PDB file of N, CA, C and O in Angstrom:
ATOM      1  N   MET A   1      -0.473 -20.408  -3.515  1.00  0.00           N
ATOM      2  CA  MET A   1      -1.484 -19.453  -3.939  1.00  0.00           C
ATOM      3  C   MET A   1      -2.751 -20.251  -4.273  1.00  0.00           C
ATOM      4  O   MET A   1      -2.708 -21.259  -4.978  1.00  0.00           O
ATOM      5  N   ARG A   2      -3.852 -19.775  -3.752  1.00  0.00           N
ATOM      6  CA  ARG A   2      -5.138 -20.431  -3.955  1.00  0.00           C
ATOM      7  C   ARG A   2      -5.831 -19.847  -5.181  1.00  0.00           C
ATOM      8  O   ARG A   2      -5.656 -18.670  -5.497  1.00  0.00           O
ATOM      9  N   THR A   3      -6.620 -20.674  -5.873  1.00  0.00           N
ATOM     10  CA  THR A   3      -7.399 -20.234  -7.027  1.00  0.00           C
ATOM     11  C   THR A   3      -8.870 -20.413  -6.720  1.00  0.00           C
ATOM     12  O   THR A   3      -9.286 -21.450  -6.203  1.00  0.00           O
ATOM     13  N   VAL A   4      -9.660 -19.392  -7.041  1.00  0.00           N
ATOM     14  CA  VAL A   4     -11.101 -19.408  -6.764  1.00  0.00           C
ATOM     15  C   VAL A   4     -11.833 -18.904  -7.997  1.00  0.00           C
ATOM     16  O   VAL A   4     -11.416 -17.922  -8.613  1.00  0.00           O
ATOM     17  N   ALA A   5     -12.916 -19.568  -8.357  1.00  0.00           N
ATOM     18  CA  ALA A   5     -13.749 -19.104  -9.468  1.00  0.00           C
ATOM     19  C   ALA A   5     -14.457 -17.812  -9.063  1.00  0.00           C
ATOM     20  O   ALA A   5     -14.762 -17.613  -7.887  1.00  0.00           O
ATOM     21  N   ALA A   6     -14.717 -16.939 -10.025  1.00  0.00           N
ATOM     22  CA  ALA A   6     -15.331 -15.638  -9.749  1.00  0.00           C
ATOM     23  C   ALA A   6     -16.661 -15.785  -9.017  1.00  0.00           C
ATOM     24  O   ALA A   6     -16.950 -15.013  -8.102  1.00  0.00           O
ATOM     25  N   THR A   7     -17.469 -16.759  -9.407  1.00  0.00           N
ATOM     26  CA  THR A   7     -18.760 -16.964  -8.745  1.00  0.00           C
ATOM     27  C   THR A   7     -18.572 -17.298  -7.276  1.00  0.00           C
ATOM     28  O   THR A   7     -19.264 -16.750  -6.418  1.00  0.00           O
ATOM     29  N   ALA A   8     -17.638 -18.194  -6.982  1.00  0.00           N
ATOM     30  CA  ALA A   8     -17.370 -18.558  -5.587  1.00  0.00           C
ATOM     31  C   ALA A   8     -16.785 -17.382  -4.825  1.00  0.00           C
ATOM     32  O   ALA A   8     -17.097 -17.191  -3.649  1.00  0.00           O
ATOM     33  N   ALA A   9     -15.949 -16.596  -5.472  1.00  0.00           N
ATOM     34  CA  ALA A   9     -15.363 -15.420  -4.818  1.00  0.00           C
ATOM     35  C   ALA A   9     -16.439 -14.414  -4.447  1.00  0.00           C
ATOM     36  O   ALA A   9     -16.396 -13.824  -3.368  1.00  0.00           O
ATOM     37  N   SER A  10     -17.409 -14.213  -5.343  1.00  0.00           N
ATOM     38  CA  SER A  10     -18.467 -13.247  -5.044  1.00  0.00           C
ATOM     39  C   SER A  10     -19.386 -13.740  -3.936  1.00  0.00           C
ATOM     40  O   SER A  10     -19.870 -12.949  -3.127  1.00  0.00           O
ATOM     41  N   ARG A  11     -19.624 -15.034  -3.899  1.00  0.00           N
ATOM     42  CA  ARG A  11     -20.500 -15.593  -2.862  1.00  0.00           C
ATOM     43  C   ARG A  11     -19.822 -15.602  -1.495  1.00  0.00           C
ATOM     44  O   ARG A  11     -20.487 -15.473  -0.467  1.00  0.00           O
ATOM     45  N   GLY A  12     -18.513 -15.753  -1.486  1.00  0.00           N
ATOM     46  CA  GLY A  12     -17.792 -15.825  -0.222  1.00  0.00           C
ATOM     47  C   GLY A  12     -16.756 -14.725  -0.093  1.00  0.00           C
ATOM     48  O   GLY A  12     -15.644 -14.953   0.383  1.00  0.00           O
ATOM     49  N   PHE A  13     -17.137 -13.518  -0.527  1.00  0.00           N
ATOM     50  CA  PHE A  13     -16.176 -12.413  -0.566  1.00  0.00           C
ATOM     51  C   PHE A  13     -15.606 -12.092   0.810  1.00  0.00           C
ATOM     52  O   PHE A  13     -14.410 -11.827   0.936  1.00  0.00           O
ATOM     53  N   SER A  14     -16.432 -12.113   1.824  1.00  0.00           N
ATOM     54  CA  SER A  14     -15.953 -11.810   3.167  1.00  0.00           C
ATOM     55  C   SER A  14     -14.897 -12.817   3.614  1.00  0.00           C
ATOM     56  O   SER A  14     -13.875 -12.434   4.184  1.00  0.00           O
ATOM     57  N   GLU A  15     -15.137 -14.093   3.358  1.00  0.00           N
ATOM     58  CA  GLU A  15     -14.165 -15.124   3.707  1.00  0.00           C
ATOM     59  C   GLU A  15     -12.884 -14.974   2.880  1.00  0.00           C
ATOM     60  O   GLU A  15     -11.782 -15.195   3.382  1.00  0.00           O
ATOM     61  N   LEU A  16     -13.042 -14.597   1.611  1.00  0.00           N
ATOM     62  CA  LEU A  16     -11.895 -14.358   0.760  1.00  0.00           C
ATOM     63  C   LEU A  16     -11.033 -13.238   1.344  1.00  0.00           C
ATOM     64  O   LEU A  16      -9.810 -13.363   1.406  1.00  0.00           O
ATOM     65  N   LEU A  17     -11.668 -12.144   1.772  1.00  0.00           N
ATOM     66  CA  LEU A  17     -10.921 -11.035   2.370  1.00  0.00           C
ATOM     67  C   LEU A  17     -10.263 -11.447   3.676  1.00  0.00           C
ATOM     68  O   LEU A  17      -9.154 -11.004   3.977  1.00  0.00           O
ATOM     69  N   ASP A  18     -10.935 -12.293   4.460  1.00  0.00           N
ATOM     70  CA  ASP A  18     -10.330 -12.801   5.702  1.00  0.00           C
ATOM     71  C   ASP A  18      -9.038 -13.553   5.394  1.00  0.00           C
ATOM     72  O   ASP A  18      -8.034 -13.383   6.084  1.00  0.00           O
ATOM     73  N   ALA A  19      -9.071 -14.385   4.354  1.00  0.00           N
ATOM     74  CA  ALA A  19      -7.884 -15.157   3.969  1.00  0.00           C
ATOM     75  C   ALA A  19      -6.759 -14.226   3.519  1.00  0.00           C
ATOM     76  O   ALA A  19      -5.597 -14.439   3.866  1.00  0.00           O
ATOM     77  N   VAL A  20      -7.102 -13.205   2.753  1.00  0.00           N
ATOM     78  CA  VAL A  20      -6.103 -12.241   2.283  1.00  0.00           C
ATOM     79  C   VAL A  20      -5.520 -11.475   3.474  1.00  0.00           C
ATOM     80  O   VAL A  20      -4.320 -11.205   3.518  1.00  0.00           O
ATOM     81  N   GLU A  21      -6.364 -11.135   4.420  1.00  0.00           N
ATOM     82  CA  GLU A  21      -5.887 -10.430   5.613  1.00  0.00           C
ATOM     83  C   GLU A  21      -4.885 -11.290   6.399  1.00  0.00           C
ATOM     84  O   GLU A  21      -3.968 -10.764   7.029  1.00  0.00           O
ATOM     85  N   ARG A  22      -5.066 -12.599   6.355  1.00  0.00           N
ATOM     86  CA  ARG A  22      -4.140 -13.519   7.022  1.00  0.00           C
ATOM     87  C   ARG A  22      -2.849 -13.708   6.222  1.00  0.00           C
ATOM     88  O   ARG A  22      -1.926 -14.373   6.690  1.00  0.00           O
ATOM     89  N   GLY A  23      -2.778 -13.132   5.027  1.00  0.00           N
ATOM     90  CA  GLY A  23      -1.557 -13.208   4.237  1.00  0.00           C
ATOM     91  C   GLY A  23      -1.646 -14.025   2.974  1.00  0.00           C
ATOM     92  O   GLY A  23      -0.668 -14.109   2.232  1.00  0.00           O
ATOM     93  N   ASP A  24      -2.799 -14.639   2.698  1.00  0.00           N
ATOM     94  CA  ASP A  24      -2.949 -15.445   1.487  1.00  0.00           C
ATOM     95  C   ASP A  24      -3.043 -14.563   0.244  1.00  0.00           C
ATOM     96  O   ASP A  24      -3.531 -13.434   0.303  1.00  0.00           O
ATOM     97  N   THR A  25      -2.575 -15.089  -0.862  1.00  0.00           N
ATOM     98  CA  THR A  25      -2.770 -14.465  -2.169  1.00  0.00           C
ATOM     99  C   THR A  25      -3.684 -15.387  -2.954  1.00  0.00           C
ATOM    100  O   THR A  25      -3.455 -16.595  -3.017  1.00  0.00           O
ATOM    101  N   ILE A  26      -4.730 -14.808  -3.559  1.00  0.00           N
ATOM    102  CA  ILE A  26      -5.759 -15.618  -4.220  1.00  0.00           C
ATOM    103  C   ILE A  26      -5.917 -15.166  -5.666  1.00  0.00           C
ATOM    104  O   ILE A  26      -6.058 -13.974  -5.941  1.00  0.00           O
ATOM    105  N   THR A  27      -5.893 -16.122  -6.583  1.00  0.00           N
ATOM    106  CA  THR A  27      -6.156 -15.857  -7.993  1.00  0.00           C
ATOM    107  C   THR A  27      -7.627 -16.123  -8.256  1.00  0.00           C
ATOM    108  O   THR A  27      -8.147 -17.177  -7.889  1.00  0.00           O
ATOM    109  N   ILE A  28      -8.295 -15.177  -8.888  1.00  0.00           N
ATOM    110  CA  ILE A  28      -9.713 -15.326  -9.230  1.00  0.00           C
ATOM    111  C   ILE A  28      -9.796 -15.619 -10.725  1.00  0.00           C
ATOM    112  O   ILE A  28      -9.196 -14.930 -11.550  1.00  0.00           O
ATOM    113  N   THR A  29     -10.557 -16.659 -11.046  1.00  0.00           N
ATOM    114  CA  THR A  29     -10.683 -17.067 -12.447  1.00  0.00           C
ATOM    115  C   THR A  29     -12.121 -16.913 -12.936  1.00  0.00           C
ATOM    116  O   THR A  29     -13.075 -16.921 -12.158  1.00  0.00           O
ATOM    117  N   ARG A  30     -12.234 -16.775 -14.243  1.00  0.00           N
ATOM    118  CA  ARG A  30     -13.548 -16.775 -14.902  1.00  0.00           C
ATOM    119  C   ARG A  30     -13.387 -17.639 -16.131  1.00  0.00           C
ATOM    120  O   ARG A  30     -12.526 -17.385 -16.974  1.00  0.00           O
ATOM    121  N   GLY A  31     -14.209 -18.650 -16.230  1.00  0.00           N
ATOM    122  CA  GLY A  31     -14.102 -19.566 -17.372  1.00  0.00           C
ATOM    123  C   GLY A  31     -12.765 -20.283 -17.402  1.00  0.00           C
ATOM    124  O   GLY A  31     -12.277 -20.653 -18.469  1.00  0.00           O
ATOM    125  N   GLY A  32     -12.172 -20.480 -16.228  1.00  0.00           N
ATOM    126  CA  GLY A  32     -10.901 -21.175 -16.145  1.00  0.00           C
ATOM    127  C   GLY A  32      -9.681 -20.309 -16.417  1.00  0.00           C
ATOM    128  O   GLY A  32      -8.553 -20.796 -16.343  1.00  0.00           O
ATOM    129  N   HIS A  33      -9.886 -19.031 -16.730  1.00  0.00           N
ATOM    130  CA  HIS A  33      -8.772 -18.127 -17.030  1.00  0.00           C
ATOM    131  C   HIS A  33      -8.587 -17.138 -15.884  1.00  0.00           C
ATOM    132  O   HIS A  33      -9.568 -16.570 -15.403  1.00  0.00           O
ATOM    133  N   PRO A  34      -7.364 -16.924 -15.442  1.00  0.00           N
ATOM    134  CA  PRO A  34      -7.120 -15.955 -14.370  1.00  0.00           C
ATOM    135  C   PRO A  34      -7.515 -14.548 -14.812  1.00  0.00           C
ATOM    136  O   PRO A  34      -7.153 -14.103 -15.901  1.00  0.00           O
ATOM    137  N   ILE A  35      -8.257 -13.861 -13.959  1.00  0.00           N
ATOM    138  CA  ILE A  35      -8.652 -12.487 -14.279  1.00  0.00           C
ATOM    139  C   ILE A  35      -8.179 -11.484 -13.236  1.00  0.00           C
ATOM    140  O   ILE A  35      -8.119 -10.285 -13.510  1.00  0.00           O
ATOM    141  N   ALA A  36      -7.839 -11.972 -12.027  1.00  0.00           N
ATOM    142  CA  ALA A  36      -7.392 -11.058 -10.972  1.00  0.00           C
ATOM    143  C   ALA A  36      -6.591 -11.825  -9.940  1.00  0.00           C
ATOM    144  O   ALA A  36      -6.750 -13.033  -9.763  1.00  0.00           O
ATOM    145  N   VAL A  37      -5.726 -11.087  -9.265  1.00  0.00           N
ATOM    146  CA  VAL A  37      -4.991 -11.630  -8.127  1.00  0.00           C
ATOM    147  C   VAL A  37      -5.244 -10.692  -6.963  1.00  0.00           C
ATOM    148  O   VAL A  37      -5.030  -9.484  -7.065  1.00  0.00           O
ATOM    149  N   VAL A  38      -5.700 -11.256  -5.858  1.00  0.00           N
ATOM    150  CA  VAL A  38      -5.967 -10.460  -4.656  1.00  0.00           C
ATOM    151  C   VAL A  38      -4.904 -10.840  -3.635  1.00  0.00           C
ATOM    152  O   VAL A  38      -4.756 -12.010  -3.282  1.00  0.00           O
ATOM    153  N   SER A  39      -4.168  -9.844  -3.167  1.00  0.00           N
ATOM    154  CA  SER A  39      -3.099 -10.105  -2.210  1.00  0.00           C
ATOM    155  C   SER A  39      -3.116  -9.039  -1.120  1.00  0.00           C
ATOM    156  O   SER A  39      -3.730  -7.986  -1.291  1.00  0.00           O
ATOM    157  N   PRO A  40      -2.449  -9.305  -0.007  1.00  0.00           N
ATOM    158  CA  PRO A  40      -2.430  -8.318   1.083  1.00  0.00           C
ATOM    159  C   PRO A  40      -1.831  -6.995   0.614  1.00  0.00           C
ATOM    160  O   PRO A  40      -0.907  -6.965  -0.199  1.00  0.00           O
ATOM    161  N   ALA A  41      -2.373  -5.916   1.140  1.00  0.00           N
ATOM    162  CA  ALA A  41      -1.843  -4.588   0.827  1.00  0.00           C
ATOM    163  C   ALA A  41      -0.481  -4.429   1.480  1.00  0.00           C
ATOM    164  O   ALA A  41      -0.245  -4.925   2.581  1.00  0.00           O
ATOM    165  N   LYS A  42       0.406  -3.737   0.794  1.00  0.00           N
ATOM    166  CA  LYS A  42       1.726  -3.463   1.362  1.00  0.00           C
ATOM    167  C   LYS A  42       1.594  -2.316   2.344  1.00  0.00           C
ATOM    168  O   LYS A  42       0.900  -1.331   2.092  1.00  0.00           O
ATOM    169  N   ARG A  43       2.266  -2.463   3.453  1.00  0.00           N
ATOM    170  CA  ARG A  43       2.243  -1.411   4.464  1.00  0.00           C
ATOM    171  C   ARG A  43       3.566  -0.654   4.393  1.00  0.00           C
ATOM    172  O   ARG A  43       4.645  -1.241   4.476  1.00  0.00           O
ATOM    173  N   TYR A  44       3.456   0.636   4.241  1.00  0.00           N
ATOM    174  CA  TYR A  44       4.640   1.475   4.150  1.00  0.00           C
ATOM    175  C   TYR A  44       4.739   2.353   5.388  1.00  0.00           C
ATOM    176  O   TYR A  44       3.726   2.761   5.956  1.00  0.00           O
ATOM    177  N   THR A  45       5.939   2.631   5.790  1.00  0.00           N
ATOM    178  CA  THR A  45       6.171   3.520   6.918  1.00  0.00           C
ATOM    179  C   THR A  45       7.023   4.680   6.446  1.00  0.00           C
ATOM    180  O   THR A  45       7.657   4.612   5.393  1.00  0.00           O
ATOM    181  N   VAL A  46       7.036   5.731   7.222  1.00  0.00           N
ATOM    182  CA  VAL A  46       7.859   6.884   6.884  1.00  0.00           C
ATOM    183  C   VAL A  46       9.324   6.467   6.836  1.00  0.00           C
ATOM    184  O   VAL A  46      10.067   6.905   5.958  1.00  0.00           O
ATOM    185  N   GLY A  47       9.740   5.625   7.774  1.00  0.00           N
ATOM    186  CA  GLY A  47      11.121   5.175   7.795  1.00  0.00           C
ATOM    187  C   GLY A  47      11.504   4.435   6.530  1.00  0.00           C
ATOM    188  O   GLY A  47      12.595   4.626   5.993  1.00  0.00           O
ATOM    189  N   ARG A  48      10.604   3.590   6.058  1.00  0.00           N
ATOM    190  CA  ARG A  48      10.882   2.843   4.836  1.00  0.00           C
ATOM    191  C   ARG A  48      10.963   3.788   3.642  1.00  0.00           C
ATOM    192  O   ARG A  48      11.817   3.622   2.771  1.00  0.00           O
ATOM    193  N   LEU A  49      10.074   4.779   3.603  1.00  0.00           N
ATOM    194  CA  LEU A  49      10.090   5.760   2.527  1.00  0.00           C
ATOM    195  C   LEU A  49      11.402   6.530   2.537  1.00  0.00           C
ATOM    196  O   LEU A  49      12.019   6.713   1.488  1.00  0.00           O
ATOM    197  N   VAL A  50      11.835   6.981   3.706  1.00  0.00           N
ATOM    198  CA  VAL A  50      13.088   7.718   3.811  1.00  0.00           C
ATOM    199  C   VAL A  50      14.245   6.847   3.342  1.00  0.00           C
ATOM    200  O   VAL A  50      15.129   7.320   2.627  1.00  0.00           O
ATOM    201  N   GLY A  51      14.246   5.578   3.739  1.00  0.00           N
ATOM    202  CA  GLY A  51      15.304   4.666   3.317  1.00  0.00           C
ATOM    203  C   GLY A  51      15.336   4.460   1.819  1.00  0.00           C
ATOM    204  O   GLY A  51      16.407   4.449   1.212  1.00  0.00           O
ATOM    205  N   GLN A  52      14.170   4.297   1.219  1.00  0.00           N
ATOM    206  CA  GLN A  52      14.126   4.090  -0.228  1.00  0.00           C
ATOM    207  C   GLN A  52      14.561   5.346  -0.980  1.00  0.00           C
ATOM    208  O   GLN A  52      15.239   5.256  -2.003  1.00  0.00           O
ATOM    209  N   LEU A  53      14.175   6.506  -0.476  1.00  0.00           N
ATOM    210  CA  LEU A  53      14.596   7.748  -1.125  1.00  0.00           C
ATOM    211  C   LEU A  53      16.103   7.943  -1.013  1.00  0.00           C
ATOM    212  O   LEU A  53      16.734   8.458  -1.935  1.00  0.00           O
ATOM    213  N   ALA A  54      16.683   7.531   0.121  1.00  0.00           N
ATOM    214  CA  ALA A  54      18.133   7.672   0.314  1.00  0.00           C
ATOM    215  C   ALA A  54      18.911   6.784  -0.658  1.00  0.00           C
ATOM    216  O   ALA A  54      20.053   7.096  -0.996  1.00  0.00           O
ATOM    217  N   GLU A  55      18.313   5.693  -1.105  1.00  0.00           N
ATOM    218  CA  GLU A  55      18.991   4.775  -2.029  1.00  0.00           C
ATOM    219  C   GLU A  55      18.981   5.269  -3.477  1.00  0.00           C
ATOM    220  O   GLU A  55      19.715   4.746  -4.316  1.00  0.00           O
ATOM    221  N   LEU A  56      18.161   6.262  -3.768  1.00  0.00           N
ATOM    222  CA  LEU A  56      18.085   6.768  -5.136  1.00  0.00           C
ATOM    223  C   LEU A  56      19.360   7.506  -5.514  1.00  0.00           C
ATOM    224  O   LEU A  56      20.018   8.111  -4.667  1.00  0.00           O
ATOM    225  N   GLU A  57      19.695   7.449  -6.779  1.00  0.00           N
ATOM    226  CA  GLU A  57      20.815   8.243  -7.264  1.00  0.00           C
ATOM    227  C   GLU A  57      20.368   9.695  -7.311  1.00  0.00           C
ATOM    228  O   GLU A  57      19.320  10.028  -6.757  1.00  0.00           O
ATOM    229  N   SER A  58      21.115  10.548  -7.942  1.00  0.00           N
ATOM    230  CA  SER A  58      20.804  11.972  -7.930  1.00  0.00           C
ATOM    231  C   SER A  58      19.410  12.235  -8.506  1.00  0.00           C
ATOM    232  O   SER A  58      18.954  11.566  -9.434  1.00  0.00           O
ATOM    233  N   LEU A  59      18.769  13.218  -7.927  1.00  0.00           N
ATOM    234  CA  LEU A  59      17.426  13.609  -8.349  1.00  0.00           C
ATOM    235  C   LEU A  59      17.482  14.981  -9.004  1.00  0.00           C
ATOM    236  O   LEU A  59      18.457  15.719  -8.859  1.00  0.00           O
ATOM    237  N   ASP A  60      16.440  15.301  -9.711  1.00  0.00           N
ATOM    238  CA  ASP A  60      16.268  16.649 -10.217  1.00  0.00           C
ATOM    239  C   ASP A  60      16.294  17.593  -9.008  1.00  0.00           C
ATOM    240  O   ASP A  60      15.625  17.304  -8.015  1.00  0.00           O
ATOM    241  N   PRO A  61      17.033  18.704  -9.047  1.00  0.00           N
ATOM    242  CA  PRO A  61      17.153  19.581  -7.876  1.00  0.00           C
ATOM    243  C   PRO A  61      15.813  20.064  -7.318  1.00  0.00           C
ATOM    244  O   PRO A  61      15.642  20.123  -6.100  1.00  0.00           O
ATOM    245  N   LYS A  62      14.879  20.401  -8.173  1.00  0.00           N
ATOM    246  CA  LYS A  62      13.566  20.871  -7.694  1.00  0.00           C
ATOM    247  C   LYS A  62      12.831  19.729  -6.989  1.00  0.00           C
ATOM    248  O   LYS A  62      12.244  19.925  -5.925  1.00  0.00           O
ATOM    249  N   PHE A  63      12.868  18.533  -7.590  1.00  0.00           N
ATOM    250  CA  PHE A  63      12.209  17.380  -6.982  1.00  0.00           C
ATOM    251  C   PHE A  63      12.864  17.049  -5.645  1.00  0.00           C
ATOM    252  O   PHE A  63      12.176  16.736  -4.673  1.00  0.00           O
ATOM    253  N   GLU A  64      14.187  17.119  -5.597  1.00  0.00           N
ATOM    254  CA  GLU A  64      14.914  16.845  -4.356  1.00  0.00           C
ATOM    255  C   GLU A  64      14.507  17.841  -3.269  1.00  0.00           C
ATOM    256  O   GLU A  64      14.360  17.467  -2.105  1.00  0.00           O
ATOM    257  N   SER A  65      14.327  19.094  -3.644  1.00  0.00           N
ATOM    258  CA  SER A  65      13.887  20.119  -2.696  1.00  0.00           C
ATOM    259  C   SER A  65      12.470  19.825  -2.200  1.00  0.00           C
ATOM    260  O   SER A  65      12.178  19.974  -1.014  1.00  0.00           O
ATOM    261  N   ASP A  66      11.595  19.407  -3.113  1.00  0.00           N
ATOM    262  CA  ASP A  66      10.224  19.057  -2.726  1.00  0.00           C
ATOM    263  C   ASP A  66      10.211  17.875  -1.764  1.00  0.00           C
ATOM    264  O   ASP A  66       9.443  17.864  -0.802  1.00  0.00           O
ATOM    265  N   ILE A  67      11.057  16.881  -2.020  1.00  0.00           N
ATOM    266  CA  ILE A  67      11.145  15.712  -1.136  1.00  0.00           C
ATOM    267  C   ILE A  67      11.630  16.142   0.244  1.00  0.00           C
ATOM    268  O   ILE A  67      11.081  15.706   1.256  1.00  0.00           O
ATOM    269  N   ALA A  68      12.651  16.992   0.293  1.00  0.00           N
ATOM    270  CA  ALA A  68      13.171  17.469   1.574  1.00  0.00           C
ATOM    271  C   ALA A  68      12.093  18.214   2.348  1.00  0.00           C
ATOM    272  O   ALA A  68      11.967  18.035   3.559  1.00  0.00           O
ATOM    273  N   ASP A  69      11.314  19.047   1.665  1.00  0.00           N
ATOM    274  CA  ASP A  69      10.226  19.779   2.321  1.00  0.00           C
ATOM    275  C   ASP A  69       9.170  18.831   2.867  1.00  0.00           C
ATOM    276  O   ASP A  69       8.671  19.022   3.976  1.00  0.00           O
ATOM    277  N   ALA A  70       8.826  17.797   2.082  1.00  0.00           N
ATOM    278  CA  ALA A  70       7.821  16.822   2.515  1.00  0.00           C
ATOM    279  C   ALA A  70       8.325  16.037   3.721  1.00  0.00           C
ATOM    280  O   ALA A  70       7.569  15.799   4.663  1.00  0.00           O
ATOM    281  N   LEU A  71       9.589  15.635   3.703  1.00  0.00           N
ATOM    282  CA  LEU A  71      10.154  14.898   4.830  1.00  0.00           C
ATOM    283  C   LEU A  71      10.200  15.763   6.080  1.00  0.00           C
ATOM    284  O   LEU A  71       9.980  15.269   7.186  1.00  0.00           O
ATOM    285  N   ALA A  72      10.483  17.044   5.915  1.00  0.00           N
ATOM    286  CA  ALA A  72      10.498  17.953   7.064  1.00  0.00           C
ATOM    287  C   ALA A  72       9.112  18.025   7.702  1.00  0.00           C
ATOM    288  O   ALA A  72       8.990  18.086   8.926  1.00  0.00           O
ATOM    289  N   LEU A  73       8.084  18.018   6.883  1.00  0.00           N
ATOM    290  CA  LEU A  73       6.721  18.032   7.419  1.00  0.00           C
ATOM    291  C   LEU A  73       6.403  16.748   8.171  1.00  0.00           C
ATOM    292  O   LEU A  73       5.731  16.777   9.202  1.00  0.00           O
ATOM    293  N   LEU A  74       6.887  15.620   7.656  1.00  0.00           N
ATOM    294  CA  LEU A  74       6.608  14.331   8.282  1.00  0.00           C
ATOM    295  C   LEU A  74       7.325  14.170   9.612  1.00  0.00           C
ATOM    296  O   LEU A  74       6.843  13.461  10.495  1.00  0.00           O
ATOM    297  N   THR A  75       8.459  14.815   9.760  1.00  0.00           N
ATOM    298  CA  THR A  75       9.260  14.609  10.965  1.00  0.00           C
ATOM    299  C   THR A  75       9.187  15.783  11.937  1.00  0.00           C
ATOM    300  O   THR A  75       9.824  15.742  12.990  1.00  0.00           O
ATOM    301  N   SER A  76       8.432  16.817  11.613  1.00  0.00           N
ATOM    302  CA  SER A  76       8.335  17.976  12.503  1.00  0.00           C
ATOM    303  C   SER A  76       7.069  17.890  13.354  1.00  0.00           C
ATOM    304  O   SER A  76       6.116  17.181  13.031  1.00  0.00           O
ATOM    305  N   GLU A  77       7.103  18.631  14.435  1.00  0.00           N
ATOM    306  CA  GLU A  77       5.924  18.736  15.283  1.00  0.00           C
ATOM    307  C   GLU A  77       4.904  19.606  14.556  1.00  0.00           C
ATOM    308  O   GLU A  77       5.229  20.708  14.115  1.00  0.00           O
ATOM    309  N   VAL A  78       3.701  19.127  14.433  1.00  0.00           N
ATOM    310  CA  VAL A  78       2.647  19.878  13.767  1.00  0.00           C
ATOM    311  C   VAL A  78       1.708  20.426  14.823  1.00  0.00           C
ATOM    312  O   VAL A  78       1.186  19.684  15.655  1.00  0.00           O
ATOM    313  N   LYS A  79       1.499  21.737  14.782  1.00  0.00           N
ATOM    314  CA  LYS A  79       0.611  22.379  15.730  1.00  0.00           C
ATOM    315  C   LYS A  79      -0.828  21.994  15.405  1.00  0.00           C
ATOM    316  O   LYS A  79      -1.237  22.017  14.244  1.00  0.00           O
ATOM    317  N   ASP A  80      -1.591  21.642  16.435  1.00  0.00           N
ATOM    318  CA  ASP A  80      -2.997  21.297  16.264  1.00  0.00           C
ATOM    319  C   ASP A  80      -3.765  22.537  15.840  1.00  0.00           C
ATOM    320  O   ASP A  80      -3.857  23.487  16.618  1.00  0.00           O
ATOM    321  N   PRO A  81      -4.328  22.560  14.617  1.00  0.00           N
ATOM    322  CA  PRO A  81      -5.021  23.769  14.153  1.00  0.00           C
ATOM    323  C   PRO A  81      -6.295  24.044  14.925  1.00  0.00           C
ATOM    324  O   PRO A  81      -6.831  25.149  14.841  1.00  0.00           O
ATOM    325  N   TRP A  82      -6.791  23.087  15.665  1.00  0.00           N
ATOM    326  CA  TRP A  82      -8.030  23.254  16.410  1.00  0.00           C
ATOM    327  C   TRP A  82      -7.799  23.627  17.878  1.00  0.00           C
ATOM    328  O   TRP A  82      -8.737  23.959  18.603  1.00  0.00           O
ATOM    329  N   ALA A  83      -6.546  23.568  18.295  1.00  0.00           N
ATOM    330  CA  ALA A  83      -6.229  23.896  19.682  1.00  0.00           C
ATOM    331  C   ALA A  83      -6.357  25.400  19.901  1.00  0.00           C
ATOM    332  O   ALA A  83      -6.032  26.197  19.021  1.00  0.00           O
ATOM    333  N   GLU A  84      -6.834  25.776  21.080  1.00  0.00           N
ATOM    334  CA  GLU A  84      -6.931  27.188  21.410  1.00  0.00           C
ATOM    335  C   GLU A  84      -5.584  27.685  21.876  1.00  0.00           C
ATOM    336  O   GLU A  84      -4.876  26.993  22.607  1.00  0.00           O
ATOM    337  N   ASP A  85      -5.227  28.898  21.448  1.00  0.00           N
ATOM    338  CA  ASP A  85      -3.921  29.467  21.834  1.00  0.00           C
ATOM    339  C   ASP A  85      -3.940  29.958  23.248  1.00  0.00           C
ATOM    340  O   ASP A  85      -2.932  30.466  23.739  1.00  0.00           O
TER     341      ASP A  85
END
């Protein structure tokens, strides 16, 4: 993990973001003290979400119903609202 002073981070923000995009995690310091950590964003997929939900123990019945409805929307064919009939 790389450490960068806040002043240097602000001057080279674009390069800092390029490094993060490549997978680096960077700690930003001010006065020698860490104030932030910039790391790549996590990418989630519907499949991963479904898998994580399946690993959960029992859910509140209403919440479980809401999850099922949301998953049905994600996996169903959605009609284009702008298409002409």
